[in-house]
C-alpha positions in Angstrom: 0.0 -0.1 -0.3 1.5 3.5 -1.2 1.1 6.0 0.9 0.6 9.5 -0.4 1.8 13.1 0.9 -1.8 15.3 0.8 0.7 18.8 0.3 1.4 20.7 -2.4 3.9 20.1 -4.7 4.5 23.2 -5.3 3.8 25.3 -2.3 4.0 22.3 0.3 0.5 23.6 1.7 -2.4 21.2 2.4 -4.6 20.2 -0.5 -8.0 20.2 -0.5 -10.4 17.1 -0.8 -12.2 14.2 0.7 -11.4 10.7 1.9 -12.1 8.8 -1.0 -11.4 11.5 -3.4 -9.2 10.6 -6.7 -8.2 14.0 -7.2 -6.8 16.9 -4.6 -6.6 21.0 -5.2 -4.0 23.7 -4.1 -6.8 27.0 -4.4 -3.1 28.6 -3.9 -1.2 27.1 -6.8 -4.3 26.8 -8.9 -3.5 23.5 -9.4 -5.5 20.1 -9.3 -3.5 16.7 -8.6 -4.8 13.3 -9.9 -3.8 10.2 -7.8 -5.5 7.5 -9.7 -2.8 7.3 -12.1 0.7 5.5 -10.8 2.2 8.8 -9.7 0.7 12.3 -9.2 -0.4 14.2 -12.0 -1.0 17.6 -12.1 -3.4 19.6 -14.3 -4.2 23.7 -14.2 -7.2 24.6 -12.3 -9.6 27.4 -12.7 -12.3 29.1 -11.2 -15.8 29.4 -12.8 -17.9 33.0 -12.2 -22.2 32.3 -11.8 -23.7 32.8 -14.6 -27.1 32.6 -12.5 -26.8 34.6 -8.9 -28.9 33.3 -6.1 -29.5 33.8 -2.5 -28.6 30.1 -1.3 -24.8 28.8 0.0 -23.1 27.7 -2.6 -19.7 24.8 -3.2 -18.1 24.2 -6.4 -18.0 21.1 -8.4 -15.3 20.0 -10.1 -15.2 19.2 -14.1 -12.7 17.9 -16.0 -12.3 20.6 -19.3 -10.7 18.8 -22.7 -9.8 20.2 -25.4 -10.0 17.6 -28.2 -9.3 17.8 -32.3 -10.6 15.5 -34.8 -11.4 14.9 -38.3 -14.9 14.0 -39.4 -16.2 11.6 -42.0 -19.6 12.2 -43.6 -21.7 9.3 -45.0 -20.3 9.5 -48.5 -17.3 8.7 -46.7 -15.5 12.1 -47.9 -13.1 13.6 -45.2 -14.3 17.0 -44.1 -11.8 19.2 -42.2 -12.1 18.2 -38.4 -13.1 20.3 -35.5 -11.7 21.5 -32.5 -14.3 21.3 -29.5 -14.3 21.7 -25.6 -15.8 19.0 -24.0 -16.7 19.1 -20.1 -16.9 16.0 -17.9 -17.7 15.8 -14.6 -15.1 14.8 -11.9 -18.1 13.5 -10.1 -20.2 11.0 -10.8 -24.3 11.2 -12.0 -26.3 8.5 -10.4 -29.2 7.1 -13.3 -28.0 9.7 -16.0 -30.6 8.0 -18.1 -33.2 10.0 -15.3 -31.0 13.4 -14.3 -29.1 13.7 -17.5 -25.1 13.9 -18.0 -24.5 17.5 -17.6 -21.0 17.2 -18.6 -22.8 16.4 -21.9 -25.2 19.4 -22.1 -22.3 22.0 -21.2 -20.5 20.4 -24.2 -23.5 20.3 -26.2 -24.4 24.0 -26.0 -20.6 24.9 -26.4 -20.6 26.4 -22.7 -17.6 29.0 -21.8 -18.2 30.3 -18.5 -16.4 34.0 -17.1 -13.3 33.0 -15.3 -13.0 34.7 -11.9 -10.5 34.7 -8.9 -11.3 31.9 -6.5 -13.6 32.4 -4.0 -14.1 30.5 0.0 -16.4 27.5 -1.2 -17.3 24.4 0.2 -15.7 21.9 -2.9 -17.5 18.6 -3.8 -15.3 15.7 -3.8 -13.8 14.9 -7.3 -14.0 11.2 -7.4 -13.3 10.5 -11.4 -9.9 11.1 -12.1 -8.6 12.0 -15.9 -7.7 8.8 -17.1 -11.6 7.8 -16.8 -13.0 11.4 -17.7 -10.6 11.1 -20.6 -13.3 8.2 -22.7 -15.8 11.2 -22.8 -14.6 13.4 -25.2 -15.0 10.4 -27.7 -18.3 9.1 -26.7 -19.3 13.1 -26.9 -18.1 13.8 -30.1 -19.5 11.1 -31.6 -23.4 12.0 -30.2 -22.2 15.6 -31.6 -21.4 14.3 -35.1 -24.6 12.0 -35.5 -26.5 15.0 -35.3 -25.3 15.8 -38.4 -24.8 12.2 -40.2 -21.2 12.6 -39.5 -18.8 9.8 -37.9 -15.7 10.8 -35.7 -11.8 9.4 -36.2 -8.8 9.6 -34.6 -10.1 12.2 -31.7 -7.2 13.7 -30.0 -6.8 15.2 -26.5 -5.2 18.7 -27.0 -5.7 20.0 -23.5 -6.4 19.1 -19.8 -7.6 21.3 -17.5 -9.9 21.3 -14.2 -12.7 23.8 -13.7 -14.5 24.4 -10.5 -18.3 25.3 -11.2 -20.1 26.8 -8.5 -23.4 25.1 -7.6 -26.3 26.2 -5.2 -27.1 24.3 -2.5 -30.8 24.4 -0.4 -32.4 22.3 1.5 -33.2 19.4 -0.9 -30.7 19.9 -4.2 -27.7 21.2 -5.7 -28.9 23.9 -8.4 -26.3 24.4 -11.2 -25.0 28.5 -11.5 -24.1 28.0 -15.4 -27.2 26.7 -16.6 -29.4 26.9 -13.6 -31.1 23.1 -13.9 -31.8 21.6 -10.2 -30.3 17.6 -9.2 -31.1 16.6 -6.0 -28.6 15.4 -3.6 -28.8 11.6 -3.8 -28.3 12.4 -7.5 -24.8 14.0 -7.3 -22.3 11.3 -5.7 
């Protein structure tokens, strides 16, 4: 069993996170450290400003933000110039996505680009989906995006990966996304 130091490799400050997290964070250095690899792996970290303001208290939820490029093939098998897209993948799991939906897909499909701001002293929601597990979603989302236009994706390449903290509002029964305004019951986000 390998023991891990939960100190930031840059500033030696305490990393934030919970017991079973895969990813821990240093707000000071704006870095996320994924411990689900065989070794620590650092990722740049940003904090989104809410697009919708509400009176409830809020906390940050982590999302992986992948920039990826891929060529497109049409049904006529003609190669079309490719696209570069930002893919959002929650760093947390959603229970029963067929019922509650996949918020990463909605962010990706709508081309969400939040305004970034300085970190606020908000609580963090556990980040239990590491980069390796999240990295399968850009291909899934790209396939869904292009299928709507009867096109196929080939050879997706990840160009960059970062973590973005999105504020969610919290009331007695649910979390409310500050970007889309959608609500999720407490038990749906794990």
